C-alpha positions in Angstrom: 28.3 26.3 38.5 26.3 24.9 41.4 23.5 27.3 40.8 23.3 26.3 37.1 23.1 22.6 38.1 20.3 23.3 40.7 18.3 25.2 38.1 18.8 22.4 35.5 17.7 19.8 38.0 14.7 21.8 39.0 13.8 22.4 35.3 13.9 18.7 34.7 11.7 17.9 37.7 9.1 20.5 36.6 9.1 19.2 33.0 8.6 15.6 34.3 5.7 16.7 36.4 4.1 18.6 33.6 4.6 15.7 31.1 3.1 13.2 33.5 0.1 15.4 34.0 -0.6 15.5 30.3 -0.1 11.7 30.0 -2.9 11.1 32.5 -5.2 13.7 31.0 -4.7 16.2 33.9 -2.8 19.4 33.7 -0.4 20.6 36.4 -1.4 23.9 38.0 2.1 24.9 38.8 3.5 27.8 36.7 7.3 28.2 36.6 8.4 31.7 36.2 11.8 32.5 34.8 13.1 34.2 38.0 11.9 31.3 40.3 14.5 29.5 42.5 14.3 26.8 45.1 13.4 29.4 47.8 10.5 30.8 45.8 9.1 27.4 45.0 9.3 26.2 48.7 7.7 29.5 49.9 4.7 28.6 47.7 4.4 25.3 49.4 4.5 26.4 53.1 2.1 24.1 55.0 2.2 21.4 52.3 4.1 18.1 52.0 7.1 18.0 49.6 10.1 15.8 49.0 13.5 17.5 48.9 16.5 16.0 47.1 19.9 17.0 48.5 23.3 17.3 46.8 24.4 14.1 48.5 21.5 12.2 46.9 19.4 11.8 50.1 15.7 12.6 49.8 13.7 14.0 52.8 9.9 14.3 52.8 8.0 16.5 55.1 5.8 19.6 55.6 7.4 22.9 54.7 7.0 24.9 57.8 9.3 28.0 57.3 11.5 29.2 54.5 14.2 31.6 55.4 17.0 33.3 53.4 19.4 30.3 53.9 17.4 27.5 55.5 14.1 25.7 55.1 12.4 23.9 58.0 10.7 20.6 57.2 8.4 19.2 59.9 6.8 15.8 60.4 9.4 13.9 58.3 8.1 10.7 56.8 9.6 7.5 58.2 11.2 9.5 61.0 8.8 10.0 63.8 9.5 12.8 66.2 12.0 14.5 63.8 12.2 17.8 61.9 14.9 19.0 59.5 16.6 22.3 58.9 18.1 22.2 55.4 20.4 24.7 53.7 18.7 25.9 50.6 22.0 26.0 48.6 22.3 22.2 49.2 18.9 21.4 47.6 19.1 20.0 44.1 15.4 19.3 43.5 11.9 19.6 44.9 9.2 16.9 44.3 5.7 18.3 44.7 2.3 16.6 44.6 0.3 18.0 41.7 -2.8 15.8 41.7 -4.5 13.0 43.5 -5.6 9.6 42.1 
């Protein structure tokens, strides 16, 4: 049940990003494959800044440093100087990624 909800939220986030790209005349360069999960998406963004939405509704933004089997390490958290985060992958409900610049 939880996995289905995570996949549904991720699907909605990706669709929103793709639609917003076409509204502004720019295409998103992210291709969602049917076997992708949160872990695979985060692995593709190692070294880049992302925002992660958790089950509890909190959102953390930082640089993906490492993605393990069960945890993801975010460094240089925004609005939290001197802090990093270790987040359980199964507690992530969505990933917000930057697709273009203004």
